[in-house]
C-alpha positions in Angstrom: 16.8 -0.8 21.0 14.2 1.4 18.7 15.8 0.1 15.5 15.3 -3.6 16.4 11.3 -2.9 16.9 11.7 -2.9 13.9 13.9 -4.9 12.7 11.7 -7.7 13.6 8.4 -6.8 12.3 10.4 -6.3 8.6 12.3 -9.9 9.4 8.6 -11.3 10.0 7.4 -9.4 6.8 10.2 -10.7 4.6 9.5 -14.8 6.4 6.3 -14.3 5.4 6.6 -13.0 1.9 8.7 -16.0 1.6 7.0 -18.7 3.2 3.6 -17.6 2.1 4.1 -15.5 -0.6 6.4 -16.2 -3.1 5.8 -19.6 -4.4 2.0 -18.9 -4.6 3.1 -15.5 -6.8 6.0 -17.2 -8.5 3.4 -19.2 -10.6 1.6 -16.8 -11.4 4.1 -16.0 -14.3 7.1 -12.9 -14.5 4.8 -9.9 -14.5 2.1 -10.7 -11.6 4.9 -12.2 -9.3 7.3 -8.8 -9.8 3.6 -6.0 -9.8 2.4 -8.7 -6.5 6.1 -8.5 -4.6 6.4 -4.8 -5.7 3.4 -3.9 -3.7 4.4 -6.4 -1.1 7.4 -4.3 -0.6 5.5 -0.5 -1.2 3.0 -2.1 1.5 6.1 -3.0 4.2 7.2 0.6 3.8 3.4 1.6 4.0 2.5 0.0 7.5 6.7 1.2 8.5 5.5 4.7 8.1 2.0 4.4 9.9 2.1 1.5 12.2 5.8 0.2 13.4 6.8 -1.1 15.4 4.2 -3.7 15.7 5.2 -6.7 17.5 6.9 -4.9 19.9 3.7 -2.7 20.7 1.8 -6.1 20.9 2.1 -6.1 24.5 1.5 -2.7 25.7 -1.5 -2.3 23.5 -3.5 -2.4 27.0 -1.3 0.3 28.9 -3.1 3.4 27.5 -6.6 4.9 27.1 -8.5 4.3 24.1 -8.4 7.6 21.1 -11.0 8.5 20.0 -10.8 9.2 16.0 -11.2 12.9 15.1 -14.8 12.3 12.6 -15.2 16.3 11.5 -13.2 16.1 7.6 -10.3 18.7 7.2 -11.1 20.2 11.2 -7.0 20.8 11.0 -7.5 23.1 7.6 -10.3 24.5 8.2 -8.9 26.1 12.0 -5.8 26.7 10.4 -4.5 23.7 12.5 -0.7 22.8 12.4 0.8 22.1 9.2 -2.5 20.5 7.7 -0.9 21.2 4.0 1.9 18.9 4.3 -0.1 16.6 5.9 -3.0 16.1 3.4 -0.3 16.4 0.7 1.6 13.6 1.8 -1.8 11.4 3.0 -2.5 11.4 -0.6 1.3 10.6 -2.0 1.1 8.0 0.7 -1.8 6.4 -1.7 -1.0 6.5 -4.8 1.1 3.8 -5.6 -1.3 1.2 -4.2 -3.7 2.9 -6.6 -1.0 2.4 -9.4 0.0 -1.2 -8.6 -2.9 -2.8 -7.6 -5.0 -2.7 -11.1 -1.3 -5.4 -12.1 -2.2 -7.6 -9.5 -3.9 -9.9 -11.6 -4.5 -10.0 -15.7 -8.1 -9.1 -15.1 -7.8 -5.1 -14.5 -9.9 -3.5 -10.5 -12.2 -1.3 -12.0 -11.5 2.0 -10.5 -14.6 0.9 -7.8 -12.8 -1.6 -6.8 -9.5 0.0 -6.3 -11.7 2.9 -4.4 -13.2 0.4 -2.4 -9.6 -1.4 -1.2 -7.7 2.0 -1.0 -10.3 3.3 1.4 -10.7 -0.3 3.6 -6.7 0.0 3.5 -6.9 3.6 5.1 -9.5 2.9 7.4 -8.1 0.0 8.8 -4.7 1.9 9.4 -6.4 4.7 10.8 -8.1 1.9 13.2 -5.1 -0.6 14.4 -3.3 3.1 14.9 -4.5 4.1 18.7 -4.2 0.6 19.5 -0.6 -0.1 18.8 0.4 3.4 20.3 -1.2 6.6 22.2 0.7 8.9 20.5 -1.4 8.5 17.0 -4.8 9.6 16.7 -7.2 8.4 13.7 -8.5 11.0 12.0 -11.3 10.7 9.1 -9.8 13.6 6.8 -6.6 11.0 6.8 -9.3 8.3 5.2 -10.4 11.0 3.1 -7.1 12.0 1.5 -5.6 8.4 1.2 -8.2 7.6 -0.6 -8.3 10.1 -3.6 -4.2 9.2 -3.6 -5.8 5.8 -4.4 -7.7 7.3 -7.1 -5.4 8.9 -8.5 -2.8 6.2 -8.6 -5.3 4.1 -10.5 -5.9 7.3 -12.6 -2.7 7.7 -13.4 -2.8 3.6 -14.3 -5.5 4.7 -16.6 -3.6 6.9 -18.4 -0.4 5.2 -18.7 -2.0 1.5 -19.7 -0.4 0.9 -22.9 2.8 1.4 -21.9 2.0 -0.9 -18.8 0.6 -3.2 -20.6 3.3 -3.5 -22.9 5.9 -4.1 -20.3 3.8 -6.2 -18.3 4.0 -8.6 -21.6 7.4 -8.0 -22.2 8.4 -9.1 -18.6 5.9 -12.3 -18.9 7.3 -13.6 -22.2 11.1 -12.7 -20.7 13.4 -15.2 -21.5 11.3 -17.0 -23.5 13.1 -18.7 -27.0 11.7 -16.8 -30.1 10.8 -19.5 -33.2 13.1 -19.2 -35.7 12.2 -17.1 -39.0 12.5 -19.6 -41.7 15.1 -18.1 -44.2 13.8 -18.6 -48.0 
């Protein structure tokens, strides 16, 4: 029964992609379409690990007491609780793809400040939604901080590979176009 809960969410995400985003993104060109589709797939996976099941949880959102957010940064690290190093590393890695892909979703790239802001807002939204959907998840400021660090690291990878990434995007954008024939002398 649990797998059905996840399949419902993935079906909704797929329908949303097909009926809302596909045509709109396709008009933007092959390169933008590809990057936005990959980013959408990444966000679907991110939602799977952080929020799902969503739709099956909606009828029960008011059936558990509210969970307060831990507002002490790195308290698990400071007090040596749990598998804190693993949690920190995984939370950083979780948003590296977002920081890398986001700047490529439009022709004019995002700035580091914009990527920082969007990564922060994404992480904050996840942390606020988690306790609403489930009483087993506790929102944590450390997650917001480490996710934001991950987004910035992803952006730095984008900046360092910008020349290669731009060349690849240009090739994708112009793939399938006829090349002008060279005149023979």
